[in-house]
N, C-alpha and C positions, 0 to 999 in steps of 0.2 A: 882643328877647323869642323868648328860641328856640322852634322850630315843634313842634318832640315834647311842648316844655314843653305851650302850649298844647293840644293833640292828649290830656293827664293832663287836663284841672280838670275836675273837678265838676261838673255844674248846681245849682243849689237855688236851694229855693225859700224867698222871702224876707217880709219887710212892705216898705209904704214909706205916705208920706200918700195914695199916690192909689188903693192898694189890696196888693192879695197881689203877687210879681213870683217867678216866674222864670226862672234863666236858662241859652240854651238854647248848645252849643258845637254843634253841629251838627243836624243834619235829623234823623236818627234820637234823640237828647235831642228835639228838639220832638215826633216821632211817641211817641215813649213819650213823653212825659209830657201829651197829648194822649189818646192809648192809656186811663190812668189816669184824666182827666174821665172815658169812653165807660165806663168798668169799673163808672161809681158814679153815673153817669145814670138818672131814675129819670122817668115818662110827666110827660106836659105841661111840664117843664124844657127853653127855650128858651136858647141862646146865639148869642151872636153876635158875629163876628168882625173884627176891623176891621183895616189895615193898608193898607201901599201897595204896592203890583206888584209882588207878584214877593217878596213878603217873606215866602212862605211858610204863606198862609192853605190851599190845597188837605194839606198834608202837614199840615198840624191837624187838616187835614176828615181825610182820610187814620188816621190813629191812634184820632183818635175814631170813627170806623165800625167799623174793626177789634176799638173796646173794646168797641163793639155789642153783636160780630157782625157783623157787613158781611166776605162775603170772598171779595165778587167788587171788582173791581179800582174805585176813585174817579175819577170829575174833578170840577173845578169843572163846574155845571151854566153856565156866561156864559152859554152863546145857548141853554137848553131854563128856564133860572131856576128850577127844582126836578130836584131826581131825586129820586128815594124806594127807598130800600131796603126791602126784608121779610123778611130774613132772619134778621137777627138779633135779641135777643131782645127787645126793642123797632123799631120802626119808627121807620128817618131819611128823617126830612124834611130836605135836604139845596138850600140856594135860597144864591142866587150871586142878589144882585136890584141890583145895577150894572145893568145894561140896561131900569131898571124910571122908568120917565115918570110916573107915576100911582101911587092908590091903586088904582082904577078896577083897573088894568094890574094893580094888586098880588095885587086881588081870584077876578080871572082866575083864579090863580096857583093855589084856594084855598088862602091862606094864612091865612084868616081861619078856618078851621077845620083847619088842620093843627096851624098855630101857638098853645099848651098844648090843645094834642088829649091823646089814646094815646100819641101817643109825644116821639119829639124830633126837635127841630128846632135847625137850626146853618144859621143862616144869615151869609153873607159877607157883606161892605164893608155892612151895617145900619146903620150912622152915616145911608143914603141915603134910611131909607124910619126912621126913629126914633119918630118921630109915631102909629106905626104897633104898637110893638114893649110888647109887655106889661110895666109897671113890676116886677116880676116878675123879669127878662130876666136872664142874668152872660153881662157886658161882654168881651171879649179883646181887649187891643191887643198885636199884637205889627212890634215894630220889632226896625231895624239900629241897630248901635253899631259899623261897619267899625273902628273906633279896636281894638274891641276885639276883630278878627280878624274878616276874611270870614261865616264862620259864626253868628259871633255874630246870637241872636236874646234880645229882654229881653220874655215875654209877662204882662204884664200884664191880670189880673181883678180 
């Protein structure tokens, strides 16, 4: 397939047996899709991100934060576990729970007060603490498919 044609592909949302699927062909597509989700986020909502290392969870988080109104630079809180952003229209509690050992350690971060509270929680690696996640959470899985292109991502909700 011609590389120029790849760049003209349109991202789209479709339904599948596993949920709604969004196809992203670039970092910008992923960012913009997440931004729209952030623009529509409401207090108390929990968004759980899963996907392999390097799949684009942080790009997604940056777009999501922009949709809420976060203007400061966002990075994955891999070592701090939680990064709180309060300057947007809602507080955003951005978690990366990859290094969490157990529920007690999770509690020390204020997880149970923040998640489902007055702001919005965005949790990377949420599958590692699945038992602690509210049933109402929206699960978002980001996957690569190199057969469809280096920058292609399938985002399933």
